[in-house]
TORKOL-4160 file (C-alpha; in steps of 0.2 Angstrom, whole numbers, padded with zeros to 4 digits, m for minus):
155
<pt num="1" X="0000" Y="0000" Z="0000"/>
<pt num="2" X="0006" Y="0017" Z="m0004"/>
<pt num="3" X="0011" Y="0030" Z="0009"/>
<pt num="4" X="0001" Y="0046" Z="0008"/>
<pt num="5" X="0000" Y="0062" Z="0019"/>
<pt num="6" X="m0017" Y="0068" Z="0025"/>
<pt num="7" X="m0015" Y="0083" Z="0014"/>
<pt num="8" X="m0012" Y="0073" Z="m0001"/>
<pt num="9" X="m0027" Y="0061" Z="0002"/>
<pt num="10" X="m0038" Y="0076" Z="0004"/>
<pt num="11" X="m0031" Y="0085" Z="m0012"/>
<pt num="12" X="m0033" Y="0070" Z="m0023"/>
<pt num="13" X="m0051" Y="0068" Z="m0017"/>
<pt num="14" X="m0054" Y="0087" Z="m0020"/>
<pt num="15" X="m0048" Y="0084" Z="m0038"/>
<pt num="16" X="m0060" Y="0069" Z="m0040"/>
<pt num="17" X="m0069" Y="0059" Z="m0026"/>
<pt num="18" X="m0061" Y="0042" Z="m0025"/>
<pt num="19" X="m0044" Y="0046" Z="m0032"/>
<pt num="20" X="m0035" Y="0044" Z="m0015"/>
<pt num="21" X="m0044" Y="0028" Z="m0011"/>
<pt num="22" X="m0038" Y="0021" Z="m0028"/>
<pt num="23" X="m0020" Y="0027" Z="m0024"/>
<pt num="24" X="m0021" Y="0018" Z="m0007"/>
<pt num="25" X="m0026" Y="0002" Z="m0015"/>
<pt num="26" X="m0044" Y="0003" Z="m0009"/>
<pt num="27" X="m0051" Y="m0001" Z="m0026"/>
<pt num="28" X="m0069" Y="m0006" Z="m0021"/>
<pt num="29" X="m0072" Y="0011" Z="m0012"/>
<pt num="30" X="m0062" Y="0021" Z="m0025"/>
<pt num="31" X="m0072" Y="0014" Z="m0039"/>
<pt num="32" X="m0088" Y="0017" Z="m0029"/>
<pt num="33" X="m0084" Y="0035" Z="m0026"/>
<pt num="34" X="m0079" Y="0038" Z="m0044"/>
<pt num="35" X="m0095" Y="0030" Z="m0050"/>
<pt num="36" X="m0106" Y="0040" Z="m0038"/>
<pt num="37" X="m0097" Y="0056" Z="m0044"/>
<pt num="38" X="m0100" Y="0052" Z="m0062"/>
<pt num="39" X="m0118" Y="0047" Z="m0060"/>
<pt num="40" X="m0122" Y="0062" Z="m0049"/>
<pt num="41" X="m0112" Y="0074" Z="m0060"/>
<pt num="42" X="m0121" Y="0068" Z="m0076"/>
<pt num="43" X="m0139" Y="0068" Z="m0069"/>
<pt num="44" X="m0137" Y="0085" Z="m0060"/>
<pt num="45" X="m0129" Y="0092" Z="m0075"/>
<pt num="46" X="m0116" Y="0099" Z="m0063"/>
<pt num="47" X="m0102" Y="0102" Z="m0076"/>
<pt num="48" X="m0113" Y="0112" Z="m0087"/>
<pt num="49" X="m0119" Y="0123" Z="m0072"/>
<pt num="50" X="m0100" Y="0125" Z="m0067"/>
<pt num="51" X="m0096" Y="0131" Z="m0085"/>
<pt num="52" X="m0111" Y="0143" Z="m0085"/>
<pt num="53" X="m0106" Y="0150" Z="m0068"/>
<pt num="54" X="m0088" Y="0153" Z="m0072"/>
<pt num="55" X="m0094" Y="0162" Z="m0088"/>
<pt num="56" X="m0105" Y="0173" Z="m0077"/>
<pt num="57" X="m0121" Y="0166" Z="m0084"/>
<pt num="58" X="m0129" Y="0162" Z="m0067"/>
<pt num="59" X="m0147" Y="0161" Z="m0074"/>
<pt num="60" X="m0141" Y="0148" Z="m0087"/>
<pt num="61" X="m0133" Y="0138" Z="m0073"/>
<pt num="62" X="m0149" Y="0139" Z="m0063"/>
<pt num="63" X="m0159" Y="0134" Z="m0078"/>
<pt num="64" X="m0149" Y="0118" Z="m0082"/>
<pt num="65" X="m0145" Y="0112" Z="m0064"/>
<pt num="66" X="m0155" Y="0097" Z="m0057"/>
<pt num="67" X="m0156" Y="0101" Z="m0039"/>
<pt num="68" X="m0163" Y="0085" Z="m0034"/>
<pt num="69" X="m0148" Y="0076" Z="m0040"/>
<pt num="70" X="m0135" Y="0089" Z="m0035"/>
<pt num="71" X="m0141" Y="0088" Z="m0017"/>
<pt num="72" X="m0132" Y="0071" Z="m0016"/>
<pt num="73" X="m0116" Y="0079" Z="m0021"/>
<pt num="74" X="m0110" Y="0088" Z="m0005"/>
<pt num="75" X="m0112" Y="0072" Z="0006"/>
<pt num="76" X="m0103" Y="0060" Z="m0007"/>
<pt num="77" X="m0089" Y="0073" Z="m0010"/>
<pt num="78" X="m0086" Y="0077" Z="0008"/>
<pt num="79" X="m0087" Y="0059" Z="0014"/>
<pt num="80" X="m0075" Y="0054" Z="0000"/>
<pt num="81" X="m0063" Y="0067" Z="0007"/>
<pt num="82" X="m0065" Y="0061" Z="0025"/>
<pt num="83" X="m0063" Y="0043" Z="0020"/>
<pt num="84" X="m0047" Y="0047" Z="0011"/>
<pt num="85" X="m0041" Y="0057" Z="0026"/>
<pt num="86" X="m0046" Y="0044" Z="0039"/>
<pt num="87" X="m0037" Y="0031" Z="0029"/>
<pt num="88" X="m0020" Y="0040" Z="0033"/>
<pt num="89" X="m0023" Y="0049" Z="0049"/>
<pt num="90" X="m0015" Y="0043" Z="0065"/>
<pt num="91" X="m0025" Y="0031" Z="0076"/>
<pt num="92" X="m0026" Y="0043" Z="0091"/>
<pt num="93" X="m0033" Y="0058" Z="0081"/>
<pt num="94" X="m0050" Y="0062" Z="0087"/>
<pt num="95" X="m0065" Y="0072" Z="0080"/>
<pt num="96" X="m0056" Y="0076" Z="0064"/>
<pt num="97" X="m0073" Y="0071" Z="0055"/>
<pt num="98" X="m0082" Y="0087" Z="0061"/>
<pt num="99" X="m0075" Y="0099" Z="0048"/>
<pt num="100" X="m0080" Y="0087" Z="0034"/>
<pt num="101" X="m0097" Y="0084" Z="0041"/>
<pt num="102" X="m0101" Y="0102" Z="0044"/>
<pt num="103" X="m0095" Y="0106" Z="0027"/>
<pt num="104" X="m0107" Y="0094" Z="0019"/>
<pt num="105" X="m0121" Y="0101" Z="0030"/>
<pt num="106" X="m0117" Y="0119" Z="0025"/>
<pt num="107" X="m0114" Y="0116" Z="0007"/>
<pt num="108" X="m0130" Y="0107" Z="0005"/>
<pt num="109" X="m0140" Y="0121" Z="0014"/>
<pt num="110" X="m0131" Y="0133" Z="0002"/>
<pt num="111" X="m0136" Y="0124" Z="m0013"/>
<pt num="112" X="m0154" Y="0123" Z="m0006"/>
<pt num="113" X="m0155" Y="0142" Z="m0003"/>
<pt num="114" X="m0145" Y="0147" Z="m0018"/>
<pt num="115" X="m0160" Y="0152" Z="m0029"/>
<pt num="116" X="m0166" Y="0165" Z="m0017"/>
<pt num="117" X="m0149" Y="0173" Z="m0010"/>
<pt num="118" X="m0141" Y="0189" Z="m0016"/>
<pt num="119" X="m0126" Y="0196" Z="m0007"/>
<pt num="120" X="m0122" Y="0214" Z="m0010"/>
<pt num="121" X="m0133" Y="0214" Z="m0026"/>
<pt num="122" X="m0124" Y="0199" Z="m0033"/>
<pt num="123" X="m0133" Y="0183" Z="m0035"/>
<pt num="124" X="m0120" Y="0169" Z="m0033"/>
<pt num="125" X="m0131" Y="0155" Z="m0040"/>
<pt num="126" X="m0130" Y="0136" Z="m0037"/>
<pt num="127" X="m0111" Y="0134" Z="m0039"/>
<pt num="128" X="m0103" Y="0149" Z="m0030"/>
<pt num="129" X="m0115" Y="0151" Z="m0015"/>
<pt num="130" X="m0112" Y="0133" Z="m0009"/>
<pt num="131" X="m0094" Y="0136" Z="m0011"/>
<pt num="132" X="m0096" Y="0151" Z="0000"/>
<pt num="133" X="m0105" Y="0141" Z="0013"/>
<pt num="134" X="m0090" Y="0129" Z="0014"/>
<pt num="135" X="m0082" Y="0143" Z="0025"/>
<pt num="136" X="m0094" Y="0143" Z="0039"/>
<pt num="137" X="m0095" Y="0124" Z="0038"/>
<pt num="138" X="m0076" Y="0123" Z="0041"/>
<pt num="139" X="m0075" Y="0136" Z="0054"/>
<pt num="140" X="m0089" Y="0128" Z="0064"/>
<pt num="141" X="m0082" Y="0111" Z="0062"/>
<pt num="142" X="m0065" Y="0116" Z="0067"/>
<pt num="143" X="m0072" Y="0126" Z="0082"/>
<pt num="144" X="m0082" Y="0111" Z="0089"/>
<pt num="145" X="m0067" Y="0099" Z="0086"/>
<pt num="146" X="m0056" Y="0111" Z="0096"/>
<pt num="147" X="m0069" Y="0112" Z="0110"/>
<pt num="148" X="m0071" Y="0094" Z="0111"/>
<pt num="149" X="m0052" Y="0091" Z="0110"/>
<pt num="150" X="m0049" Y="0103" Z="0124"/>
<pt num="151" X="m0063" Y="0095" Z="0135"/>
<pt num="152" X="m0056" Y="0078" Z="0132"/>
<pt num="153" X="m0039" Y="0084" Z="0138"/>
<pt num="154" X="m0046" Y="0091" Z="0154"/>
<pt num="155" X="m0054" Y="0074" Z="0158"/>
């Protein structure tokens, strides 16, 4: 089995869910994550929405996206990252799942409210608003992780 750092495991899964699992020799999980990524991506028309969003055509992105399929994406994406991270983390590391979990929650909420949200007269749409919601998800996840870790050290 290949040695991999935690950062490398996360970055490969950011590039494409399942890649770090494949690199670690976890072929069944890796193929499952890659397959789920492709299925959700195709049925949600995610790549087309990304393209329209980066071209500044937010209304086109909203028109093409299938929200029912895309709502699966944050959980699969973040779980794949967590699983890759977990595969290489030290055994004594605690609560490191929390930032991943809260990111999945917040990105899903960001996607759900994206048709209605405007920030400073800018409508970020179904791609950029969930990306912005990643920030509070990370912050809250790391905050709760720190609190629980400090509490555990005191016990």
